[in-house]
PyMOL Python script that loads the backbone (N, CA, C, O; Angstrom):
from pymol import cmd

cmd.read_pdbstr("""\
ATOM      1  N   UNK A   1       0.848  -1.174   0.000  1.00  0.00           N
ATOM      2  CA  UNK A   1       0.000   0.000   0.000  1.00  0.00           C
ATOM      3  C   UNK A   1       0.888   1.230   0.000  1.00  0.00           C
ATOM      4  O   UNK A   1       1.876   1.295   0.732  1.00  0.00           O
ATOM      5  N   UNK A   2       0.532   2.198  -0.821  1.00  0.00           N
ATOM      6  CA  UNK A   2       1.245   3.474  -0.865  1.00  0.00           C
ATOM      7  C   UNK A   2       0.240   4.585  -0.594  1.00  0.00           C
ATOM      8  O   UNK A   2      -0.812   4.656  -1.231  1.00  0.00           O
ATOM      9  N   UNK A   3       0.575   5.451   0.356  1.00  0.00           N
ATOM     10  CA  UNK A   3      -0.203   6.663   0.604  1.00  0.00           C
ATOM     11  C   UNK A   3       0.665   7.810   0.135  1.00  0.00           C
ATOM     12  O   UNK A   3       1.760   8.015   0.657  1.00  0.00           O
ATOM     13  N   UNK A   4       0.187   8.562  -0.846  1.00  0.00           N
ATOM     14  CA  UNK A   4       0.978   9.603  -1.486  1.00  0.00           C
ATOM     15  C   UNK A   4       0.330  10.962  -1.251  1.00  0.00           C
ATOM     16  O   UNK A   4      -0.594  11.341  -1.970  1.00  0.00           O
ATOM     17  N   UNK A   5       0.813  11.701  -0.242  1.00  0.00           N
ATOM     18  CA  UNK A   5       0.289  13.053  -0.041  1.00  0.00           C
ATOM     19  C   UNK A   5       0.951  14.005  -1.039  1.00  0.00           C
ATOM     20  O   UNK A   5       2.175  14.032  -1.162  1.00  0.00           O
ATOM     21  N   UNK A   6       0.151  14.767  -1.732  1.00  0.00           N
ATOM     22  CA  UNK A   6       0.656  15.713  -2.728  1.00  0.00           C
ATOM     23  C   UNK A   6       0.149  17.090  -2.352  1.00  0.00           C
ATOM     24  O   UNK A   6      -1.056  17.311  -2.234  1.00  0.00           O
ATOM     25  N   UNK A   7       1.078  18.011  -2.165  1.00  0.00           N
ATOM     26  CA  UNK A   7       0.687  19.370  -1.802  1.00  0.00           C
ATOM     27  C   UNK A   7       1.364  20.366  -2.740  1.00  0.00           C
ATOM     28  O   UNK A   7       2.287  20.024  -3.479  1.00  0.00           O
ATOM     29  N   UNK A   8       0.885  21.592  -2.692  1.00  0.00           N
ATOM     30  CA  UNK A   8       1.461  22.653  -3.520  1.00  0.00           C
ATOM     31  C   UNK A   8       2.893  22.908  -3.071  1.00  0.00           C
ATOM     32  O   UNK A   8       3.144  23.221  -1.907  1.00  0.00           O
ATOM     33  N   UNK A   9       3.821  22.773  -4.000  1.00  0.00           N
ATOM     34  CA  UNK A   9       5.234  22.986  -3.721  1.00  0.00           C
ATOM     35  C   UNK A   9       5.898  23.475  -4.999  1.00  0.00           C
ATOM     36  O   UNK A   9       5.212  23.826  -5.959  1.00  0.00           O
ATOM     37  N   UNK A  10       7.202  23.501  -5.020  1.00  0.00           N
ATOM     38  CA  UNK A  10       7.921  23.964  -6.206  1.00  0.00           C
ATOM     39  C   UNK A  10       7.559  23.095  -7.406  1.00  0.00           C
ATOM     40  O   UNK A  10       7.571  21.869  -7.300  1.00  0.00           O
ATOM     41  N   UNK A  11       7.236  23.711  -8.554  1.00  0.00           N
ATOM     42  CA  UNK A  11       6.843  22.943  -9.740  1.00  0.00           C
ATOM     43  C   UNK A  11       7.884  21.913 -10.177  1.00  0.00           C
ATOM     44  O   UNK A  11       7.530  20.897 -10.775  1.00  0.00           O
ATOM     45  N   UNK A  12       9.153  22.162  -9.889  1.00  0.00           N
ATOM     46  CA  UNK A  12      10.176  21.203 -10.296  1.00  0.00           C
ATOM     47  C   UNK A  12      10.062  19.877  -9.544  1.00  0.00           C
ATOM     48  O   UNK A  12      10.623  18.871  -9.977  1.00  0.00           O
ATOM     49  N   UNK A  13       9.342  19.871  -8.423  1.00  0.00           N
ATOM     50  CA  UNK A  13       9.136  18.647  -7.654  1.00  0.00           C
ATOM     51  C   UNK A  13       7.848  17.925  -8.044  1.00  0.00           C
ATOM     52  O   UNK A  13       7.669  16.747  -7.735  1.00  0.00           O
ATOM     53  N   UNK A  14       6.961  18.635  -8.718  1.00  0.00           N
ATOM     54  CA  UNK A  14       5.667  18.064  -9.094  1.00  0.00           C
ATOM     55  C   UNK A  14       5.747  17.510 -10.509  1.00  0.00           C
ATOM     56  O   UNK A  14       5.208  18.097 -11.447  1.00  0.00           O
ATOM     57  N   UNK A  15       6.417  16.386 -10.653  1.00  0.00           N
ATOM     58  CA  UNK A  15       6.651  15.828 -11.977  1.00  0.00           C
ATOM     59  C   UNK A  15       5.847  14.560 -12.205  1.00  0.00           C
ATOM     60  O   UNK A  15       5.416  13.895 -11.263  1.00  0.00           O
ATOM     61  N   UNK A  16       5.660  14.249 -13.452  1.00  0.00           N
ATOM     62  CA  UNK A  16       4.994  13.017 -13.845  1.00  0.00           C
ATOM     63  C   UNK A  16       5.779  11.816 -13.348  1.00  0.00           C
ATOM     64  O   UNK A  16       5.192  10.806 -12.960  1.00  0.00           O
ATOM     65  N   UNK A  17       7.121  11.919 -13.357  1.00  0.00           N
ATOM     66  CA  UNK A  17       7.969  10.811 -12.909  1.00  0.00           C
ATOM     67  C   UNK A  17       7.707  10.462 -11.448  1.00  0.00           C
ATOM     68  O   UNK A  17       7.662   9.285 -11.089  1.00  0.00           O
ATOM     69  N   UNK A  18       7.536  11.472 -10.609  1.00  0.00           N
ATOM     70  CA  UNK A  18       7.267  11.217  -9.189  1.00  0.00           C
ATOM     71  C   UNK A  18       5.922  10.515  -9.018  1.00  0.00           C
ATOM     72  O   UNK A  18       5.803   9.573  -8.235  1.00  0.00           O
ATOM     73  N   UNK A  19       4.929  10.969  -9.738  1.00  0.00           N
ATOM     74  CA  UNK A  19       3.610  10.346  -9.675  1.00  0.00           C
ATOM     75  C   UNK A  19       3.681   8.896 -10.160  1.00  0.00           C
ATOM     76  O   UNK A  19       3.090   8.004  -9.551  1.00  0.00           O
ATOM     77  N   UNK A  20       4.401   8.668 -11.249  1.00  0.00           N
ATOM     78  CA  UNK A  20       4.565   7.322 -11.798  1.00  0.00           C
ATOM     79  C   UNK A  20       5.272   6.406 -10.793  1.00  0.00           C
ATOM     80  O   UNK A  20       4.890   5.246 -10.632  1.00  0.00           O
ATOM     81  N   UNK A  21       6.287   6.922 -10.126  1.00  0.00           N
ATOM     82  CA  UNK A  21       7.006   6.117  -9.131  1.00  0.00           C
ATOM     83  C   UNK A  21       6.080   5.671  -8.015  1.00  0.00           C
ATOM     84  O   UNK A  21       6.097   4.505  -7.621  1.00  0.00           O
ATOM     85  N   UNK A  22       5.277   6.582  -7.506  1.00  0.00           N
ATOM     86  CA  UNK A  22       4.319   6.218  -6.456  1.00  0.00           C
ATOM     87  C   UNK A  22       3.335   5.170  -6.920  1.00  0.00           C
ATOM     88  O   UNK A  22       2.998   4.246  -6.180  1.00  0.00           O
ATOM     89  N   UNK A  23       2.870   5.319  -8.161  1.00  0.00           N
ATOM     90  CA  UNK A  23       1.884   4.375  -8.697  1.00  0.00           C
ATOM     91  C   UNK A  23       2.492   2.986  -8.897  1.00  0.00           C
ATOM     92  O   UNK A  23       1.838   1.981  -8.620  1.00  0.00           O
ATOM     93  N   UNK A  24       3.722   2.923  -9.369  1.00  0.00           N
ATOM     94  CA  UNK A  24       4.322   1.618  -9.634  1.00  0.00           C
ATOM     95  C   UNK A  24       4.802   0.927  -8.362  1.00  0.00           C
ATOM     96  O   UNK A  24       4.980  -0.291  -8.362  1.00  0.00           O
ATOM     97  N   UNK A  25       5.014   1.666  -7.288  1.00  0.00           N
ATOM     98  CA  UNK A  25       5.425   1.054  -6.018  1.00  0.00           C
ATOM     99  C   UNK A  25       4.246   0.419  -5.297  1.00  0.00           C
ATOM    100  O   UNK A  25       4.416  -0.495  -4.490  1.00  0.00           O
ATOM    101  N   UNK A  26       3.054   0.911  -5.595  1.00  0.00           N
ATOM    102  CA  UNK A  26       1.853   0.373  -4.948  1.00  0.00           C
ATOM    103  C   UNK A  26       1.529  -0.980  -5.555  1.00  0.00           C
ATOM    104  O   UNK A  26       1.247  -1.069  -6.750  1.00  0.00           O
ATOM    105  N   UNK A  27       1.564  -2.013  -4.767  1.00  0.00           N
ATOM    106  CA  UNK A  27       1.280  -3.362  -5.263  1.00  0.00           C
ATOM    107  C   UNK A  27      -0.209  -3.670  -5.223  1.00  0.00           C
ATOM    108  O   UNK A  27      -0.732  -4.320  -6.129  1.00  0.00           O
ATOM    109  N   UNK A  28      -0.898  -3.211  -4.182  1.00  0.00           N
ATOM    110  CA  UNK A  28      -2.313  -3.532  -4.058  1.00  0.00           C
ATOM    111  C   UNK A  28      -3.195  -2.293  -3.957  1.00  0.00           C
ATOM    112  O   UNK A  28      -4.330  -2.293  -4.435  1.00  0.00           O
ATOM    113  N   UNK A  29      -2.670  -1.230  -3.329  1.00  0.00           N
ATOM    114  CA  UNK A  29      -3.515  -0.069  -3.085  1.00  0.00           C
ATOM    115  C   UNK A  29      -2.688   1.205  -3.152  1.00  0.00           C
ATOM    116  O   UNK A  29      -1.605   1.286  -2.573  1.00  0.00           O
ATOM    117  N   UNK A  30      -3.211   2.204  -3.868  1.00  0.00           N
ATOM    118  CA  UNK A  30      -2.595   3.534  -3.930  1.00  0.00           C
ATOM    119  C   UNK A  30      -3.632   4.542  -3.479  1.00  0.00           C
ATOM    120  O   UNK A  30      -4.740   4.593  -4.014  1.00  0.00           O
ATOM    121  N   UNK A  31      -3.266   5.344  -2.492  1.00  0.00           N
ATOM    122  CA  UNK A  31      -4.126   6.423  -2.028  1.00  0.00           C
ATOM    123  C   UNK A  31      -3.383   7.718  -2.285  1.00  0.00           C
ATOM    124  O   UNK A  31      -2.304   7.944  -1.739  1.00  0.00           O
ATOM    125  N   UNK A  32      -3.970   8.577  -3.129  1.00  0.00           N
ATOM    126  CA  UNK A  32      -3.379   9.884  -3.411  1.00  0.00           C
ATOM    127  C   UNK A  32      -4.213  10.919  -2.686  1.00  0.00           C
ATOM    128  O   UNK A  32      -5.426  10.999  -2.875  1.00  0.00           O
ATOM    129  N   UNK A  33      -3.552  11.713  -1.851  1.00  0.00           N
ATOM    130  CA  UNK A  33      -4.225  12.760  -1.090  1.00  0.00           C
ATOM    131  C   UNK A  33      -3.712  14.095  -1.614  1.00  0.00           C
ATOM    132  O   UNK A  33      -2.525  14.402  -1.499  1.00  0.00           O
ATOM    133  N   UNK A  34      -4.608  14.881  -2.186  1.00  0.00           N
ATOM    134  CA  UNK A  34      -4.194  16.174  -2.711  1.00  0.00           C
ATOM    135  C   UNK A  34      -5.224  16.747  -3.661  1.00  0.00           C
ATOM    136  O   UNK A  34      -6.256  16.136  -3.937  1.00  0.00           O
ATOM    137  N   UNK A  35      -4.922  17.914  -4.144  1.00  0.00           N
ATOM    138  CA  UNK A  35      -5.805  18.638  -5.036  1.00  0.00           C
ATOM    139  C   UNK A  35      -5.777  18.035  -6.436  1.00  0.00           C
ATOM    140  O   UNK A  35      -4.713  17.678  -6.941  1.00  0.00           O
ATOM    141  N   UNK A  36      -6.936  17.921  -7.057  1.00  0.00           N
ATOM    142  CA  UNK A  36      -7.013  17.424  -8.421  1.00  0.00           C
ATOM    143  C   UNK A  36      -6.219  18.325  -9.361  1.00  0.00           C
ATOM    144  O   UNK A  36      -5.614  17.836 -10.316  1.00  0.00           O
ATOM    145  N   UNK A  37      -6.212  19.628  -9.107  1.00  0.00           N
ATOM    146  CA  UNK A  37      -5.456  20.554  -9.957  1.00  0.00           C
ATOM    147  C   UNK A  37      -3.964  20.250  -9.913  1.00  0.00           C
ATOM    148  O   UNK A  37      -3.291  20.299 -10.943  1.00  0.00           O
ATOM    149  N   UNK A  38      -3.450  19.941  -8.744  1.00  0.00           N
ATOM    150  CA  UNK A  38      -2.022  19.632  -8.615  1.00  0.00           C
ATOM    151  C   UNK A  38      -1.707  18.303  -9.284  1.00  0.00           C
ATOM    152  O   UNK A  38      -0.676  18.169  -9.942  1.00  0.00           O
ATOM    153  N   UNK A  39      -2.582  17.325  -9.122  1.00  0.00           N
ATOM    154  CA  UNK A  39      -2.371  16.025  -9.767  1.00  0.00           C
ATOM    155  C   UNK A  39      -2.409  16.188 -11.286  1.00  0.00           C
ATOM    156  O   UNK A  39      -1.590  15.598 -11.990  1.00  0.00           O
ATOM    157  N   UNK A  40      -3.346  16.977 -11.793  1.00  0.00           N
ATOM    158  CA  UNK A  40      -3.398  17.251 -13.231  1.00  0.00           C
ATOM    159  C   UNK A  40      -2.122  17.930 -13.701  1.00  0.00           C
ATOM    160  O   UNK A  40      -1.612  17.618 -14.778  1.00  0.00           O
ATOM    161  N   UNK A  41      -1.598  18.865 -12.893  1.00  0.00           N
ATOM    162  CA  UNK A  41      -0.341  19.533 -13.240  1.00  0.00           C
ATOM    163  C   UNK A  41       0.789  18.507 -13.340  1.00  0.00           C
ATOM    164  O   UNK A  41       1.602  18.561 -14.263  1.00  0.00           O
ATOM    165  N   UNK A  42       0.837  17.579 -12.394  1.00  0.00           N
ATOM    166  CA  UNK A  42       1.880  16.552 -12.401  1.00  0.00           C
ATOM    167  C   UNK A  42       1.780  15.670 -13.640  1.00  0.00           C
ATOM    168  O   UNK A  42       2.795  15.326 -14.245  1.00  0.00           O
ATOM    169  N   UNK A  43       0.571  15.309 -14.012  1.00  0.00           N
ATOM    170  CA  UNK A  43       0.380  14.471 -15.194  1.00  0.00           C
ATOM    171  C   UNK A  43       0.902  15.177 -16.437  1.00  0.00           C
ATOM    172  O   UNK A  43       1.498  14.545 -17.309  1.00  0.00           O
ATOM    173  N   UNK A  44       0.681  16.474 -16.520  1.00  0.00           N
ATOM    174  CA  UNK A  44       1.090  17.244 -17.695  1.00  0.00           C
ATOM    175  C   UNK A  44       2.524  17.755 -17.624  1.00  0.00           C
ATOM    176  O   UNK A  44       3.049  18.257 -18.618  1.00  0.00           O
ATOM    177  N   UNK A  45       3.164  17.635 -16.462  1.00  0.00           N
ATOM    178  CA  UNK A  45       4.528  18.136 -16.286  1.00  0.00           C
ATOM    179  C   UNK A  45       5.516  17.034 -16.660  1.00  0.00           C
ATOM    180  O   UNK A  45       5.830  16.164 -15.847  1.00  0.00           O
ATOM    181  N   UNK A  46       5.994  17.082 -17.886  1.00  0.00           N
ATOM    182  CA  UNK A  46       6.925  16.072 -18.385  1.00  0.00           C
ATOM    183  C   UNK A  46       8.352  16.616 -18.385  1.00  0.00           C
ATOM    184  O   UNK A  46       9.172  16.212 -19.210  1.00  0.00           O
ATOM    185  N   UNK A  47       8.644  17.515 -17.480  1.00  0.00           N
ATOM    186  CA  UNK A  47       9.951  18.161 -17.399  1.00  0.00           C
ATOM    187  C   UNK A  47      10.935  17.244 -16.678  1.00  0.00           C
ATOM    188  O   UNK A  47      10.781  16.976 -15.486  1.00  0.00           O
ATOM    189  N   UNK A  48      11.935  16.771 -17.393  1.00  0.00           N
ATOM    190  CA  UNK A  48      12.945  15.894 -16.803  1.00  0.00           C
ATOM    191  C   UNK A  48      14.197  16.690 -16.498  1.00  0.00           C
ATOM    192  O   UNK A  48      14.739  17.370 -17.370  1.00  0.00           O
ATOM    193  N   UNK A  49      14.642  16.607 -15.289  1.00  0.00           N
ATOM    194  CA  UNK A  49      15.875  17.269 -14.860  1.00  0.00           C
ATOM    195  C   UNK A  49      16.954  16.228 -14.653  1.00  0.00           C
ATOM    196  O   UNK A  49      16.678  15.109 -14.221  1.00  0.00           O
ATOM    197  N   UNK A  50      18.181  16.601 -14.962  1.00  0.00           N
ATOM    198  CA  UNK A  50      19.309  15.715 -14.679  1.00  0.00           C
ATOM    199  C   UNK A  50      19.527  15.719 -13.171  1.00  0.00           C
ATOM    200  O   UNK A  50      19.656  16.776 -12.553  1.00  0.00           O
ATOM    201  N   UNK A  51      19.565  14.540 -12.597  1.00  0.00           N
ATOM    202  CA  UNK A  51      19.747  14.430 -11.152  1.00  0.00           C
ATOM    203  C   UNK A  51      21.173  14.002 -10.853  1.00  0.00           C
ATOM    204  O   UNK A  51      21.663  13.016 -11.405  1.00  0.00           O
ATOM    205  N   UNK A  52      21.828  14.735  -9.989  1.00  0.00           N
ATOM    206  CA  UNK A  52      23.189  14.429  -9.566  1.00  0.00           C
ATOM    207  C   UNK A  52      23.132  13.680  -8.242  1.00  0.00           C
ATOM    208  O   UNK A  52      23.288  14.271  -7.173  1.00  0.00           O
ATOM    209  N   UNK A  53      22.906  12.369  -8.328  1.00  0.00           N
ATOM    210  CA  UNK A  53      22.730  11.573  -7.114  1.00  0.00           C
ATOM    211  C   UNK A  53      24.043  11.022  -6.572  1.00  0.00           C
ATOM    212  O   UNK A  53      24.138  10.681  -5.393  1.00  0.00           O
ATOM    213  N   UNK A  54      25.062  10.934  -7.439  1.00  0.00           N
ATOM    214  CA  UNK A  54      26.315  10.329  -7.004  1.00  0.00           C
ATOM    215  C   UNK A  54      26.219   8.822  -6.892  1.00  0.00           C
ATOM    216  O   UNK A  54      27.063   8.189  -6.257  1.00  0.00           O
ATOM    217  N   UNK A  55      25.177   8.230  -7.516  1.00  0.00           N
ATOM    218  CA  UNK A  55      24.973   6.797  -7.392  1.00  0.00           C
ATOM    219  C   UNK A  55      26.132   5.989  -7.962  1.00  0.00           C
ATOM    220  O   UNK A  55      26.562   5.012  -7.349  1.00  0.00           O
ATOM    221  N   UNK A  56      26.639   6.382  -9.119  1.00  0.00           N
ATOM    222  CA  UNK A  56      27.752   5.634  -9.719  1.00  0.00           C
ATOM    223  C   UNK A  56      28.965   5.621  -8.791  1.00  0.00           C
ATOM    224  O   UNK A  56      29.611   4.585  -8.634  1.00  0.00           O
ATOM    225  N   UNK A  57      29.279   6.755  -8.178  1.00  0.00           N
ATOM    226  CA  UNK A  57      30.389   6.856  -7.245  1.00  0.00           C
ATOM    227  C   UNK A  57      30.156   5.959  -6.025  1.00  0.00           C
ATOM    228  O   UNK A  57      31.074   5.279  -5.564  1.00  0.00           O
ATOM    229  N   UNK A  58      28.953   5.960  -5.519  1.00  0.00           N
ATOM    230  CA  UNK A  58      28.624   5.140  -4.357  1.00  0.00           C
ATOM    231  C   UNK A  58      28.728   3.655  -4.673  1.00  0.00           C
ATOM    232  O   UNK A  58      29.171   2.870  -3.836  1.00  0.00           O
ATOM    233  N   UNK A  59      28.318   3.263  -5.886  1.00  0.00           N
ATOM    234  CA  UNK A  59      28.383   1.854  -6.276  1.00  0.00           C
ATOM    235  C   UNK A  59      29.824   1.373  -6.417  1.00  0.00           C
ATOM    236  O   UNK A  59      30.120   0.217  -6.113  1.00  0.00           O
ATOM    237  N   UNK A  60      30.716   2.238  -6.870  1.00  0.00           N
ATOM    238  CA  UNK A  60      32.131   1.869  -7.023  1.00  0.00           C
ATOM    239  C   UNK A  60      32.777   1.671  -5.669  1.00  0.00           C
ATOM    240  O   UNK A  60      33.648   0.813  -5.520  1.00  0.00           O
ATOM    241  N   UNK A  61      32.370   2.445  -4.682  1.00  0.00           N
ATOM    242  CA  UNK A  61      33.017   2.437  -3.372  1.00  0.00           C
ATOM    243  C   UNK A  61      32.316   1.533  -2.350  1.00  0.00           C
ATOM    244  O   UNK A  61      32.495   1.711  -1.145  1.00  0.00           O
ATOM    245  N   UNK A  62      31.542   0.592  -2.812  1.00  0.00           N
ATOM    246  CA  UNK A  62      30.876  -0.323  -1.863  1.00  0.00           C
ATOM    247  C   UNK A  62      31.851  -1.392  -1.421  1.00  0.00           C
ATOM    248  O   UNK A  62      31.495  -2.261  -0.625  1.00  0.00           O
TER     249      UNK A  62
END
""", "prot")
cmd.dss("prot")
cmd.show_as("cartoon", "prot")
cmd.util.cbc("prot")
cmd.orient("prot")
């Protein structure tokens, strides 16, 4: 079960990718709590940003 609270925040955080991640993590139940307008914005926000996570560096140093 995934409970996904969505609130008004910086548009760069309200992405379709984040919504998709929450939906795909839910195996049996997804509960989205938030404004329909914000959810609609997320669906239409296909803005992909390059993320500097340092994952490759962390994987090398395990």
